[in-house]
C-alpha positions as CSV (number, residue, x, y, z in Angstrom):
1,M,21.9,-15.8,-8.4
2,N,24.3,-13.2,-10.0
3,E,26.3,-11.4,-7.4
4,F,24.2,-8.0,-7.7
5,V,20.9,-9.9,-7.4
6,N,22.5,-11.4,-4.2
7,R,23.2,-8.4,-2.5
8,M,19.6,-7.1,-3.3
9,V,18.3,-10.3,-1.5
10,E,20.5,-10.0,1.4
11,R,19.5,-6.4,2.0
12,A,15.7,-7.4,1.4
13,I,16.2,-10.1,4.1
14,Q,17.8,-7.7,6.3
15,I,15.3,-5.1,6.4
16,Q,12.4,-7.7,6.2
17,Q,14.1,-9.2,9.7
18,I,13.0,-6.1,11.7
19,P,9.5,-6.2,12.6
20,A,7.2,-3.4,11.0
21,P,3.8,-3.5,11.6
22,T,1.6,-0.4,10.7
23,F,2.1,2.3,13.1
24,H,5.1,0.3,14.5
25,E,7.8,1.0,11.8
26,Q,10.5,3.0,13.9
27,K,13.4,0.6,14.4
28,R,13.0,-0.4,10.6
29,A,13.0,3.5,9.7
30,E,16.2,3.8,12.0
31,F,17.6,1.1,9.8
32,V,17.1,2.4,6.6
33,H,18.4,5.8,7.8
34,D,21.5,4.4,8.8
35,L,22.0,2.8,5.5
36,F,21.2,6.0,3.8
37,F,24.0,7.6,5.8
38,T,26.2,5.1,5.2
39,E,25.6,5.4,1.4
40,G,26.5,9.1,1.3
41,L,22.9,10.2,0.5
42,D,22.6,14.1,1.3
43,D,20.2,16.0,3.2
44,L,18.9,12.9,5.5
45,C,16.1,13.3,7.7
46,L,13.1,11.4,9.7
47,D,10.1,13.3,9.8
48,E,7.4,13.6,11.8
49,A,5.6,10.8,10.3
50,G,8.4,8.5,10.5
51,N,9.6,8.6,6.8
52,V,12.9,8.5,6.0
53,F,14.3,10.7,3.1
54,G,17.7,10.9,1.5
55,R,18.7,13.1,-1.5
56,W,20.8,11.7,-4.5
57,A,22.0,15.1,-6.0
58,G,21.5,15.6,-10.1
59,Q,23.7,17.5,-12.5
60,G,21.0,19.1,-14.5
61,T,17.9,21.4,-13.7
62,G,15.2,18.9,-13.7
63,K,12.7,19.0,-11.2
64,P,13.3,16.0,-8.7
65,L,12.3,12.4,-8.9
66,I,10.8,11.1,-5.8
67,V,11.4,7.5,-5.1
68,S,9.7,5.7,-2.8
69,A,9.0,2.4,-1.2
70,H,6.4,1.7,1.8
71,L,8.5,0.2,5.2
72,D,5.1,-1.3,6.9
73,T,4.0,-4.9,6.7
74,V,0.9,-6.4,7.5
75,F,2.1,-8.7,10.2
76,P,1.8,-8.5,14.0
77,M,5.1,-7.7,16.0
78,E,5.2,-11.2,17.2
79,T,5.0,-13.1,13.7
80,T,7.8,-15.2,13.2
81,L,9.8,-13.9,10.3
82,R,11.7,-16.7,9.6
83,V,13.0,-17.1,5.8
84,T,13.2,-20.3,4.0
85,R,15.3,-20.2,0.8
86,G,14.8,-22.4,-2.2
87,T,16.6,-22.7,-5.7
88,D,14.5,-19.9,-7.1
89,L,12.2,-19.0,-4.4
90,I,12.6,-17.3,-0.9
91,H,9.7,-17.7,1.5
92,G,9.4,-15.0,4.2
93,P,6.7,-13.1,5.5
94,G,6.4,-9.5,4.2
95,L,9.7,-10.3,2.2
96,G,8.0,-9.4,-1.1
97,D,5.8,-6.8,0.4
98,N,7.4,-4.6,0.5
99,S,11.1,-5.6,1.8
100,L,12.2,-6.0,-1.3
101,G,11.0,-2.9,-2.7
102,V,12.8,-1.1,0.0
103,A,15.6,-3.0,-0.8
104,A,15.0,-1.5,-4.6
105,L,16.0,1.9,-3.7
106,F,19.4,0.7,-2.7
107,G,20.0,-1.4,-5.3
108,L,19.2,1.6,-7.7
109,L,21.3,3.8,-6.1
110,W,24.2,1.1,-6.3
111,S,23.4,0.8,-10.5
112,L,23.4,4.5,-10.8
113,R,27.0,5.0,-8.7
114,E,28.4,1.9,-10.4
115,Q,27.5,3.1,-13.6
116,G,28.1,6.9,-13.1
117,I,25.1,7.9,-14.5
118,Q,24.4,11.5,-13.5
119,P,20.4,12.4,-13.4
120,R,19.2,15.5,-14.8
121,G,17.6,16.5,-11.7
122,D,17.5,15.3,-7.9
123,I,16.5,11.9,-7.1
124,W,14.7,11.9,-3.4
125,F,15.1,8.2,-2.2
126,V,12.0,7.8,0.1
127,A,11.1,5.0,2.6
128,N,7.8,5.7,4.2
129,V,5.3,4.9,6.6
130,C,1.7,3.6,6.9
131,E,0.8,2.1,3.6
132,E,-0.9,-1.0,4.8
133,G,-4.4,-1.5,6.5
134,L,-5.3,1.4,8.6
135,G,-2.5,3.7,8.3
136,D,-4.6,5.7,5.8
137,L,-1.3,6.2,3.6
138,R,-0.4,9.0,6.1
139,G,3.1,8.5,5.3
140,M,2.6,9.3,1.8
141,K,0.4,12.0,2.4
142,A,3.2,14.0,4.7
143,V,6.1,13.2,1.7
144,V,3.4,15.0,-1.2
145,D,2.9,17.8,1.2
146,R,6.6,18.0,1.5
147,F,7.0,17.9,-2.2
148,G,3.8,19.0,-3.8
149,A,3.5,19.6,-7.5
150,D,7.2,20.9,-7.8
151,V,8.3,17.5,-8.9
152,H,9.0,15.4,-12.2
153,A,7.1,12.4,-11.1
154,Y,6.4,10.5,-8.0
155,L,7.6,6.8,-8.6
156,V,6.6,4.0,-6.0
157,L,7.8,0.7,-5.7
158,E,6.1,-2.5,-4.8
159,G,8.2,-5.3,-4.4
160,L,5.8,-8.1,-6.4
161,A,4.3,-6.1,-9.1
162,L,6.8,-6.6,-11.8
163,G,4.9,-6.3,-15.0
164,H,2.5,-4.0,-13.9
165,V,2.0,-0.2,-14.5
166,Y,-0.4,1.1,-11.9
167,H,-1.4,4.4,-13.3
168,R,-5.1,4.5,-11.8
169,A,-5.8,4.9,-8.0
170,V,-8.6,2.9,-6.5
171,G,-10.8,4.9,-3.9
172,V,-11.2,3.3,-0.7
173,K,-13.3,4.5,2.1
174,R,-13.9,2.6,5.4
175,F,-15.9,2.2,8.4
176,R,-15.6,0.7,11.6
177,V,-20.0,0.2,12.2
178,T,-20.9,-0.6,15.8
179,A,-24.5,-1.7,17.0
180,R,-25.3,-1.0,20.5
181,T,-28.3,-2.4,22.5
182,S,-29.1,-3.2,26.3
183,G,-28.3,-6.6,26.1
184,G,-29.5,-9.1,28.9
185,H,-29.5,-13.1,29.4
186,S,-30.2,-15.5,26.6
187,W,-32.9,-17.1,28.7
188,S,-34.5,-14.5,31.1
189,D,-34.2,-11.4,28.4
190,Y,-34.7,-13.6,25.4
191,G,-36.5,-11.7,22.9
192,Q,-34.4,-8.5,23.8
193,P,-32.2,-7.1,20.5
194,S,-28.8,-8.4,20.6
195,A,-26.2,-6.4,18.9
196,V,-24.5,-9.4,17.1
197,H,-27.8,-10.1,15.6
198,E,-28.7,-6.6,14.4
199,L,-25.3,-6.4,12.6
200,A,-25.4,-9.9,11.2
201,K,-29.1,-8.4,9.8
202,L,-27.0,-5.4,8.5
203,V,-24.3,-7.5,6.9
204,V,-27.0,-9.2,4.9
205,E,-28.6,-5.7,3.5
206,L,-24.9,-4.7,2.6
207,A,-24.4,-7.8,0.2
208,S,-27.4,-7.5,-1.0
209,L,-26.5,-4.3,-2.8
210,S,-26.0,-4.3,-6.5
211,L,-22.4,-3.3,-7.5
212,P,-21.2,-2.1,-11.1
213,T,-18.8,-4.1,-12.4
214,Y,-17.5,-0.8,-14.8
215,P,-16.0,0.7,-13.0
216,R,-15.1,-2.1,-11.1
217,T,-16.4,-1.2,-7.7
218,T,-16.2,-3.7,-4.3
219,M,-17.4,-4.2,-0.5
220,N,-15.8,-6.2,2.1
221,V,-16.5,-6.7,5.6
222,G,-13.1,-7.8,6.8
223,R,-13.5,-8.2,10.4
224,I,-16.5,-8.6,13.1
225,S,-16.0,-8.4,16.8
226,G,-18.5,-8.3,19.9
227,G,-20.6,-10.0,22.2
228,T,-19.5,-11.0,26.2
229,S,-20.4,-14.9,26.2
230,V,-22.0,-17.5,24.6
231,N,-25.2,-17.2,26.8
232,V,-25.3,-12.9,26.8
233,I,-27.3,-11.2,24.8
234,A,-24.7,-9.1,23.3
235,P,-24.6,-5.4,24.1
236,E,-22.0,-4.2,21.4
237,A,-20.9,-5.7,18.0
238,S,-19.1,-3.8,15.7
239,L,-17.1,-4.6,11.6
240,D,-14.6,-2.9,9.8
241,L,-16.5,-2.1,6.3
242,D,-14.1,-2.0,3.1
243,L,-15.5,-0.2,0.3
244,R,-13.5,0.5,-3.3
245,S,-14.1,1.7,-6.7
246,E,-12.0,3.0,-9.5
247,N,-14.4,5.9,-9.7
248,Q,-14.7,8.8,-7.2
249,E,-18.3,9.4,-7.8
250,T,-19.2,5.9,-8.1
251,L,-17.6,5.2,-4.5
252,T,-19.7,8.5,-3.4
253,V,-22.7,6.6,-4.3
254,L,-22.0,3.4,-2.9
255,V,-20.9,5.3,0.3
256,S,-24.3,6.8,0.5
257,A,-25.9,3.9,-0.1
258,V,-24.5,2.3,2.7
259,E,-24.8,5.3,5.0
260,R,-28.7,4.7,4.4
261,L,-28.8,1.3,5.1
262,I,-26.9,1.8,8.8
263,Q,-29.2,4.6,9.2
264,K,-32.4,2.6,8.6
265,A,-31.3,-0.3,10.9
266,N,-31.7,2.4,14.2
267,R,-34.7,1.4,15.8
268,T,-36.0,1.5,19.4
269,G,-33.7,-0.2,21.8
270,V,-30.8,-0.5,18.7
271,S,-28.3,2.1,17.8
272,F,-25.8,2.1,15.0
273,E,-23.1,4.4,14.5
274,A,-20.3,4.1,11.9
275,Q,-17.1,5.8,12.2
276,V,-14.6,6.7,9.2
277,I,-11.5,4.8,9.9
278,G,-9.7,5.3,6.0
279,Q,-9.7,7.0,3.1
280,R,-8.1,6.7,-0.3
281,P,-8.9,9.1,-2.7
282,A,-9.1,8.0,-6.3
283,G,-7.1,9.4,-9.5
284,E,-5.3,8.6,-12.7
285,I,-2.8,9.9,-15.1
286,P,-4.3,8.7,-18.8
287,V,-2.5,5.4,-20.8
288,R,-0.7,7.9,-23.2
289,H,0.5,9.7,-20.5
290,P,4.7,10.0,-21.4
291,L,5.3,8.4,-17.6
292,V,3.1,5.2,-18.6
293,T,4.4,5.0,-21.9
294,L,7.8,5.1,-20.8
295,A,7.5,2.5,-18.5
296,K,5.3,0.5,-20.6
297,Q,8.6,0.8,-23.2
298,C,11.0,-0.3,-20.3
299,L,9.0,-3.4,-19.8
300,E,8.4,-4.4,-23.3
301,E,12.0,-3.8,-24.4
302,L,13.3,-6.3,-21.7
303,G,10.7,-9.0,-23.2
304,L,8.1,-8.6,-20.2
305,D,4.4,-8.0,-20.6
306,A,3.1,-4.6,-19.7
307,G,-0.2,-4.6,-17.7
308,L,-1.6,-1.1,-17.2
309,I,-3.9,-1.1,-14.0
310,S,-5.2,0.0,-10.9
311,G,-4.9,-0.7,-7.5
312,S,-4.4,0.9,-3.9
313,T,-1.1,1.9,-3.1
314,D,0.8,5.1,-1.9
315,A,0.5,6.4,-5.6
316,N,-3.4,7.0,-4.6
317,V,-2.3,10.2,-2.7
318,P,-0.2,12.4,-5.4
319,L,-2.4,10.8,-8.4
320,S,-5.6,12.4,-6.3
321,K,-4.0,15.8,-6.4
322,G,-3.4,15.8,-10.2
323,Y,0.6,15.1,-9.7
324,P,2.4,12.4,-12.3
325,A,2.5,9.1,-10.3
326,I,3.3,5.4,-11.3
327,V,3.8,2.0,-9.5
328,L,6.3,-0.4,-10.2
329,G,7.5,-3.7,-9.4
330,I,10.6,-5.5,-9.0
331,T,9.7,-9.3,-8.9
332,T,7.2,-11.6,-9.1
333,G,6.1,-13.8,-6.3
334,G,2.8,-15.0,-4.4
335,S,0.7,-15.2,-1.3
336,A,1.1,-11.6,-0.4
337,H,-0.6,-10.9,3.0
338,T,0.0,-14.8,4.5
339,I,3.1,-16.1,6.3
340,H,3.4,-18.4,2.9
341,E,4.9,-15.1,1.0
342,Y,7.7,-16.0,-1.2
343,I,9.6,-14.0,-3.7
344,N,10.6,-15.2,-7.2
345,T,14.7,-14.7,-7.5
346,K,15.0,-15.1,-11.4
347,P,13.2,-11.8,-12.5
348,I,15.0,-9.5,-9.8
349,A,17.9,-8.5,-12.2
350,L,15.1,-7.8,-14.8
351,G,13.1,-5.8,-12.9
352,M,16.1,-3.7,-11.6
353,E,17.0,-2.9,-15.3
354,Q,13.2,-2.0,-15.9
355,L,13.5,0.6,-12.9
356,L,17.2,1.7,-13.8
357,N,16.3,2.4,-17.4
358,F,13.0,4.2,-16.3
359,V,15.1,6.6,-14.4
360,K,18.0,7.2,-16.6
361,R,14.9,8.0,-19.4
362,V,12.2,9.7,-17.3
363,W,13.5,13.4,-17.7
364,G,12.8,12.7,-21.3
365,S,9.5,12.0,-20.8
């Protein structure tokens, strides 16, 4: 690895070694805040949501560019965060998603300073919370509430997305569905309804729904819990349901169909409750938008393919409001959201060159 890439990797590992499950990012945020101070960024702050902000002053009259990367990971606090180094691969839970993305904030700052680049507008570096899981993008929602439409663009960094330009936001709605019955003994009260059995019937009904392939629409029961013991008719059981679509109207239709099935499942002795536990709004900017065109050019000029795709990221928030936003990546890797996660170190140099070229030219877009 060259010196710059090695510096980036070491910064990513420093960040990765601080546990930061969603809702518990404070120590990692404080670490990044201290690093922002060391780097000499202006207007440092930790907001009420837990996001970290620092400003790099521009030399022109352009509106600010907001560059963000999420701090949180999917891994519980007790996860062993051991890092294993290979020749071109480095393994570590959360290293690519998204410690490397956060490290890229510093890599971009170092490159701007070392090359003497004076942007035409301020650059706000933001390390935000609550991107993963049930965080419901509340960190990015606070970021967008702060800056609103008065920006040149929102640029979101993801460690493992090199070669992709996210310009479409997948809409997401999540429910926790709970079934309740009176329960009882598995022998003496046999025949009484079981919350587990009733919930299982609902899962079968949900899985039988016909979903469109275009716009791409998905459904997943990601977690089921409930019951008391093997010989007890379960009085309560619940599931977590994830519904997604590239189109907000299609997602609304799916949500209505799911709600009808849940309502239909209610009967004497069996009650169902559906609680919304997450919503991520859909949105997009066109393929021909100047931001997308520039991002594509910056990849192709380096000999990289540019996949224009959709995803569920922090960019959902500004895109849903009609604000210009895209997601760019730093390297490639695999096994994200597992303890076997890894990054490829060789592409980091290209990923950072892509990012720097984009930022240098973005005010001309």
